[in-house]
N, C-alpha and C positions, 0 to 999 in steps of 0.2 A: 519623522522619517515613516517611509514606509515600513510595514512589516514585511515580516520574512519568514519564508517557509523551505523547512528541508524536507524533498521526497527520494525516498531511497528507490532505485532501480528507476531513475529518470529518465535514462538517455534514449530511451526506444517506448514503440507500442503504449500502453496505457500511461504507464509513468510519464513520458513525454506530453501526451495529450492534458494531463494533470498540470503540469509543468505550466504549459501555454497556457492553460485557463486561469491560471491563477495568478502567472504574469499579466494577462489582459485585464484583468481585475484592481491592476496596482501593488501587487508583492512584488517585493523581489525574492528571488527564486535561489536555492543551493541545488544545484543536479548532483546527484549521487549516482555512480556508476562503477562495476567493478571490471568489465574488459572491454567495455563497448565506446572506449575513447574516442574514435572518429567519428561515433553518432553524438556522443555528449560533447564535443568541441564544435560542431555544427551547429547544433542546439544552442547551446552558449552563444556563438558567434550571433545568431541569427536574433534572440533575445537580447544581446546588449546592443546591435544595432537599432534595436527600437526604442531602447531605453537605455542608454549609455551606464554601465558599473553597476546593473541590476541583474545580472548573474554572475556566480560562481560555480566553480568545479571541484568536487571530491570524489577521490577514489578509495575503494574500501572493500576488503572482503568479507562480506556479513558472516561466512562460516568462521571466523577468528575473532573469538571475543574482544582481543586487545586491540584489532582493528576498528571495532564498534565501537568503543569507547573513544577512540582517540576520531573517529569519525564526528562523534557529538562534542568533542573539544574543538575540533578544528570547525564544525559548523558554528558555533557560537563565536570563534575568533574571526570567521569571515566577513560579518557584518556587525558583530556587538552583542547579536541577540537570536536567539528564536522565539517565533510568536505562533508558528504551526508544524509541526510533525506528520508527515503523512506516510506512516509503513507501507510502499505499496511494494517493494521488491519478495519475488518469491520463486521458490523452486517447484517445479511440477512435472511428475514423471512417476509411471507405473511403479510398483513394489509389491507383486505377487508375494505372499506370504512364505512360498517356498524357497524363495530366491533373495528376498530382501537380505541386505548385510548391514553391520556395523556403519558404514561407510553412506551408506543411505538413511540409515536413521539421523547421523551428525548433517547431513545435507540439507535434509527436508526439514529437519526439527529447528534448527539452527536459524535457516534463511526465513522463513515462516514464523516461528516463534521465539527464539532465544534472543535474534537482535533485535524485534522490537521491543522485547521487554527492556533489553540492556540501555536501548537509545533512548524509551521513556526516561529511565533512571536518570541518565547522563543528562538529558536535557531537562527534568524536572523543575531544578532551579529557576533556570532562564524561563520556562513556560510559566512558571508560576508568576514571577516579576511581571510580564506583559500578559499574566490574564489570559493566556494562549488555549491552545487544545491540539490535542492527538487526534488523528482517523487513522483506523487502521483499514486495509485493502482486506477483507475474509474471504468467504466463498460460499455458495449454498452448498456446497459438499459439507461445510461444519457442522451441518444438521442431518443432512440427507446424504447419507456415503455412496461413494463411486465405487464398485467393484475393482479388486485390485489395486485400489490407492490407500490401503489402510493408513499408512503413514502419514502422509499428505493429510488426509480428511483430519487424522488425531491431531497434526500440528496447526488447522486451521480451526479446530473445535479448540482448543487452548487458546488460539489467539481470539476467537470471539470471547471465552470468558474472561481472558486478560483485559481485554475492552470494559466490562462491565465490571471487573474488579476494582480498575485503577479509576473508572466513572467515580466509584464511592472513594477511594481513597485521596483520591488528589482533586476530590472538589471540596471548596467552593471554587477555586482559585483556575484549575483547570478542567477543561471539557473534554470529555474520550468517548469518542463514536466510532461505528464503523460502516463501510460499506462492502454489502455481499452482492459482488456481480454474477450475472446469469451469463448465458452465452454471448460475449460481445467478440472476442479474438481469438481462433482457435489456437491450440497449441502447437507450436512449428515440428513438432516433432507426428502431428496426424494422427494422433490415437483415439480421437474421439468420433462417435457414430454422428456424424453432423445433421443428417437428415431427421433422425429420431430425435435430438436433442431440441433441434428448430420446432420441430411438430409437436414436441411436449409444450412450449410454453402456449400462454393464452392470447399471445400476439400474434403467433405464428412466424417469427421473425428473430434474427439475432439484433442484438445492439450495435451501439457505435461507441468507440473510445469515449465519444464526447457526452455521451450520457452517463459515464461513472465521472467524468471530470466535474461534468455539472452536479452533481449531488455532492462529492466533495467540495466544491466552491460553495455550496447553499449551506452545509454543514459547516463550514469556517467562517461564513461569514453572514450569514442570515438564521443560523438557529441558536440564538444566542440563550433558550431556555431549552434546548436538548444535550442531554448527556446519558451515558450508558446505552444507548439505542443502534441497533444493527439494522442499516436500511437495506433492505432487499431491492436492486436496480437488475430486475430478471426478466425483465417480458411476463411475468405471472408464472413461470416455471415451478417454482414452488408452491403453486396453488394445486397442482396434481403431478407430483414430482415422479419421475420414473430416471432411476439410475441410467447412466450411459454416459 
């Protein structure tokens, strides 16, 4: 049977490209979404048209821990196993310290840190049985902070440490790695200095969602002796990092 991947936040943007890439490489895929039901259904129809019964849809609000745990159970039930968990879903917006609220804390910590941990916990048994792996989508801002985004940076820094810590705890049966994107897709709210960020990369350009998807596919399928690592896919932005 083809291996199974659960990709969170996979109806749109980078998550959808990761899903397409893994599906093209022979995996069955589970598309998780929160509100993007139309886009999720369209992607599932496309992929099932290529290979029947190779794609399932699961809805969950990652801010709700009970729904996250249900997502884990439903993912195992969908195909009877999970071989790969990609924690891609993420909330991102500014939280200046004078304005940040408890609701901001919950929204950014839950989606970026708690949900990946709870899903890893919920799927550990099936991943162990399948000799599977977990790939977390981190961020260059986990190490180099972005001004006015302290809660987001804290959450991603926690996800980076979770990646390394779980690699030790879940080995030798489960590999755990991360991918740390640089400038790939700009936030839809448009709050980034795009010209300055692009200029700060060694390659002087933005990347594509396919760059992240390719890194995920490599870590999942070809990197059998790699665990506890976070691969920067950032065009060299982290070599001479300027916040913004």
